[in-house]
N, C-alpha and C positions, 0 to 999 in steps of 0.2 A: 828264280827264273834265270836262267842264263844270259850272260848278255851277248847282244847281237852285234854282228859282224858287218864290214863290207860285204856286198853282194856285187862289186865289180869284179869282173875273174881277175885271179892271180892276186888279190888284194885279201889283207885278212886281217887287216887295223879294226880297233875297236867302231862301232857305228857312231854318228853323231847325231845326223837327222835326217828324218824320212820323208821321202819324196813322192808324188804320183808317179806312178810306173811309167805311163803314156808320156811325159813330159822327160825322166830320165832313159829312158830309148831312145831318144833322137841324140843325143850326147855319146852315152856308152851302149854295147851291145851284153845282153843278159841270157845265159843256158835257158833259164824259167825264171817267167816274169809271170805276178800276180797285180795287184792294184796298184803297192808301195812296194817301196827298195830300201834300203836301206845304204847308206853311206857314210864314209869316214870324212875329215874335216878337206883332207886334200882333193877327193873325187865331189867332194858338196861345192867347192870353189868355181871347180871346171863345169860343173852342173850350172852355176849359176850364171858363170859368163857363158855359156853353150847357149841358153834358155832365155835370156834376158828379154828378147823380144815376145818371145811367147808369153811368158807370165804377165809383160804388159798388156800386151792382148786382152787375158784372161781377167786382169782387174780392169779393165775398161767396162767390160760385161756386168761388172758389178751394180755401174750410177745408171 
């Protein structure tokens, strides 16, 4: 199985983490979007900063 690459346009680094596409699309723009996207370390860090409030709200629903 081949290595996955970051799905952010103009980034070809190796994938570090897979995240939900609906949250990632709030931070990045994608040409094609599925249910999950692969992000490199750098873009994953940006994703975490950009979606912090949304992720906290999702966790509140678990209780």
